[in-house]
N, C-alpha and C positions, 0 to 999 in steps of 0.2 A: 424054235418058237412053238408054243403050245396053242393049238387052234381049237376054239369052241364054236361049233356050228349048231345053232340052237333049233333051226327049223327041221332038222332031221327027224325030230319027234313031233307029232301033232300036238298043238296047244293053241290057245287063243292068239298067240303070236302070228300064226299062219293066216288067221282071219284078218288081222291088221295089215299084214303084208299084201294080201289080196286086194284090199281096199286102196292102198297107196299105188298099186299098179294099174288098177282099173281106170281106163282113160275117161270114163264118164264120172266116176266117183271122185277122182283126184282133182277135178275142176273146181270142187268146193275147197277153197284154200284153207278155211278154218278147219274143216274135217281132215284135210291132208296134214296140216301142222299138228293137230291133236293126235293123229295116228302115229306120226313119227315120234312124238313125245311119249306116247304109250309104249312104243317099241323100245325107246330109251329106258323106260321104267323096267321093262322085262329084262333087258340087258343088264341094267344096274342090279336087279335082284339076283340074277345068276352070278354076276361078278362078285357080289358081296360074300359069297360062300368061300372065296379065296383069301379074304382079309383076315387080319388078326383081331382077336377080341379079348376084352378084359372082364373080370367078374364085376358085377354091379348089384348092390343090395338096395332094393327099393322099399320105401315105407308106403304101404297102402293105407286106406282108412281103417282097415281091420287088423293088419299084421305086417310082416315084412316078407319079401320074396326075392330070391336070388335070380339074377338075370345076366345078360351079357351085352356089352356095348362095343362098337368098333373102336379099336385101339390104334388106328393108323391115321396119319395125316393124309388127307385126300385133296388132290388138285384136279379139277375137271378143266380141260383145255379144249376148246372147239376151234375148228378151222372155219374161218368166215367165208361166206355167210351162211352156207347151207347147214353148217353144224349147229346153228343156234337152237332150232327146235329139238334136236336130239339132246343137246346140252340141257335143256329144261327138264327133260325126262330124267336124266341122271341127278339133277339138282333137287328134284322132287323127293328122291330117295336119300341122297347124301346131302341133306340140307345144311350141314355144318362145313361142307367142303369149301376150300378156296377155289378161285376161278381164274382162268386164263383165256385169252383170245388171240388168235394169230391168223394172218391172211396168207393164202397160197392160191395161185391161179396159173392157168396155162397161158404162156406168152408165145404167140406165133410170129417170129421175126420176119418170116418170108410170106406170111399170109397163105400158108399151105397146111398140110396135116402135121408137119414137124413142129415140135414145141419144146420149150424149157419151162421149168417151174420157177416162178418168182415168189419169194417170201418177203413180205414187206412189214406191214403193221404187226406189232407185237406188244401185248400187255399181259404178262404172265407172272404169277407169284413165284417165290423161291421154291424150286422143285427138289432141292437137296434133301434126301432122306424121305421123300414123300411117295405115296402111291399116285403116280401120274396116270390119269385117264385121258387119252387123246381121242376125241370123237369127231367123226366125219361120216355122213350118211352113205356116201358112195366110194367104194374102193375099185377104181378102174385099173390104171396102170400101176398104181402104188407109188408113183414118183412124188406126189404131193406129201403123202404121209412121211416118206423117207426124208424129204427136204425139211419138213417141219421138225421131225425127230432130231435130225442132225443140228438144227438151229438151237433147239432146246437143250440137248444133251451137252452142248458146249458150255452151258452156264451152271451145270450142277449134275449130280448123280442121284437119280430117284432110287428109292428102295425097291419099287416094283413099277413095271410099265404095262399098262393095259390099253390096247387099241380097240375101239368099238365102232363097228360099221353096220349099216342096215343091209346093204346089198353089195356083194363083191363079185368080181370076175376072177376066174381061176388064174389068169395071167398076173393079176395084181397080188393075189395070195402068194404065188411063187416068187414074185419080185420082193415082197417083204421077207419071205423066208431066207432069201439069199443076201439081203442088205441090212437086216436088223439082228440084234443079238438073240441067242437062243432062249434067254430068260424072259423074253417078251410074251405076253398073252394077247392073242387076237380073237376078239369076240365078234362073231358074224351072225346076223339074223338069217340071211339066205345067200347061198352061192349060186350064181347064174351060169349061163352056158359059155359065154365067150365075150371078147371085145370085137367090134367091127373094124372096118378099115380106118375109121376116124377115132378109134380108141374109146368108143362109147359102149357101155354095157348092154348086152343083148340077152334076154328080152328087156331087162332093166325096168325103168319107169319114166324116163325123161330126165329133165334137169331138175334136181331136187330143190335147188335154190330158187329157180323161177317158179316152180309149183307152190312153194311156201310163201314167197315174198313178191312175185311179179317179175317180169322180164327185165333184163339189164339193158343199159344203153349200148 
């Protein structure tokens, strides 16, 4: 798997990452959602460099100009619900993309720290031959992404697979490397220190879904 770690070099991305982590700034839900969206836009821009392009001749008011346009079918699929704001950032740049939504959550059958991943709701376009972009802000254990990947791949074979996350734990990255094909691309804004005993990312930022949309029942 090819890993793209974007915050290794300073850019405005690190400014947005700092704001979504800051426990005083992140209390502003509108600002938190917008910052996640802007991080999605940066990830989308960097990812676009890996796509295929076709020549495009444009007629301007004065003459013609040769340019290039994306020549790939793109499907953006977000893992509900935290993935929605990140999804919007990608859609701002790939505005002609098709879209998909799928649910995945931790189910604790014994009400302890042990869990399994439940994948239930699914509404996804035909991924056959497409560039599939799977977006989820937080990569903790990696089990949710692998479960969703296996669910989707059973219905078609994408041309390329791109996974986009905002914050990742090293353990999650290693899990994806051992459970996903080598041809996958993993795009990460920032890699954090570790998972704690409850499998939450440290230092992380908290629950991205709750910060964006409010607490769950």
